[in-house]
N, C-alpha and C positions, 0 to 999 in steps of 0.2 A: 599663482595666487596673488590677488591684488592686495596691496598693503593699505591700511587706513592710516592717514596721518594722525599723529597724536600731538596736540598742542603742548609745548613744554610748560612745566610748572613755573609760574611767574610770581614768586613771593609766597609767603606763608598764608596770606589771606585767601588765596584761591585753592588751597589744598583739597578741601572736601569735594569741590566741584571737579577738580582735576582727577582725583582718585576715582570718583564715580564714572567719569568719562573713560578712564583707563580700564576699569573693570568691565564696563559695557563693551568696549572694543575687544578685549581679550576673550570675553565670553562669545562674542559674535564670531571671532576667528576660531573658536574651539580650542584655545590653548590655556584657558584659565586654570585648568587642573595643575599646571606646572607650579603655580604659586603655592598650592597646598601640598605638593609632594616634596618641596625643598626641605622642610624641617625633618621629615622622616628619613630622607636621603642623608642629611647631615648627621642625624642621630646614628645611623648605621656607620657612616664614615668616622664619627667620633669613637664609637665602640671598637672599630677596627684599628684605630690609630695606635701606632707604637713608636716610641722614641728609638732612634738608631744608635744610641749610646755615644752621641757626639758630646763634645765639651764646649765650654766658653759660649761665645755669642750664638753659635749654631744651636746649642741646647736651649738658649733663651728664645730663639726664633721658633724652634719646635714647640716650646711651651706656648708661645703666642698663637701658633697655628692650631694647636689642640684647643686652646680657649676659644678661638674664633669659630671652630667647628661646633663646640658646645653651645656657644651663643646662637649660632645659626640654627642649631637643632632645638633652640628654645629651652635648654636645660637650665635649671636654677643653679645658682652658685654652689649650693649644697650638693646637688647631684653631680655637678662638674668636679667638685673637690673630691667627692667619694670615688669617682671613676679615675681621676688623675692620681689619687693616692696609690692605686695599684699599678700605675704606669711609670711614675717617677722613681728614681733610685730609692731604695729602702731607707738609707740613712737620711735622705732628704725628707722622705715621708714622715719619719719618726721625729724630725726636728720641727715639723709644722705644728703650730699651736692650734688648738680647737677654738670654737666660738663662732661668732657671726661672720667674721672676716677671714675664713679659712683660705679662700682663694687668694686673697691679698697676702696671707701668710706664706703660701706656696711661692708666690713671686718674691717676697722678701728673702726667704731662705735661698731660692735659686740665684738671685742677684748677689747675695753675700758669698755663696759658694763660687760663682763665676768670678767675682771681683778678687777673690783670694787665689785664683788660679788652681783651685782644687778640682780634681776629676770627680764629678758627682757619681760616677759609676764605680769608683774604687770601693772594694770590699776588704776590710781589714781581716786578716787571718793571722792567728798566732803561730808559733813554731810547730805546733801539732797539725796545722792545716785547718784549724777551726776558726 
């Protein structure tokens, strides 16, 4: 298969022309469908994502990975927050404040927990095991 050279984007002024040129070439090669499959693929990956119960910086890296998958899937912050609420530790989920900036609130709580050296997955149980 012969490849068609694509002129590199040279500054913001030529973006629209570059974009049209790129789209024309990927349609010509028959691979344009890949651009439109990425969000649904990422949506599936985001839905399947699970934290591995790590702590500290690894937990924050996993949170960043989950957010990146949600962004690539073109999910709104509200949809991401709703889905993450069932994936993050329960105590952390309960500490998240509602409102417009729920995703930022998840990050704020996660950073606070990690900076204090607390295991986010720890579940308090009283003497009766509850």
